C-alpha positions, 0 to 999 in steps of 0.5 A: 836841470839836475845840475841846478838842483845840485847847485841849490843843494850846495848853496843851502848847505853852505848858507847862513841858515844851515850854519846857524841851524847847526849851531843851534842844534849843538846848543840844544844838545848841550843845554840841559834845560832844553833837553828836559823840555824835549823829553817832557814834550816827547813823553806828553806826545806819546800819552797824547797819541795813546790816550788823548791827553791833550792838555799835558801835550799842549802845555809841554809844547808851549813850555818847549817853544819858550826855550830860546834855542828851540824857538830859534831852531823851529823858526829856522826850520820853518824858513828852510821849509818855506824856501823848499816849498818855493823851490818845488813850486818853481820846479813844478812850473818849469817842468809843467811848461816843458811837459805841456809843450808839443 
């Protein structure tokens, strides 16, 4: 079973999702507008956590998500996270079946 886990990891590392995610990360890194939005969001998040400034935090988050690179990055991350949850659920079903047999 360990071998299968490594095969899944290798598959995900070489997948088009991962490649596109890496491309988008590079575009975000090189896009000054995206960087400004991220910085503004991080500052608003800090103020929200310290002083509960909710409105500024929500506005900064909405503005950041409107950026096409960031929007695609978040979408890809969500898809990868969903895939990870599905894989974990299947592994749990398999291991539960194995551990329950006597």
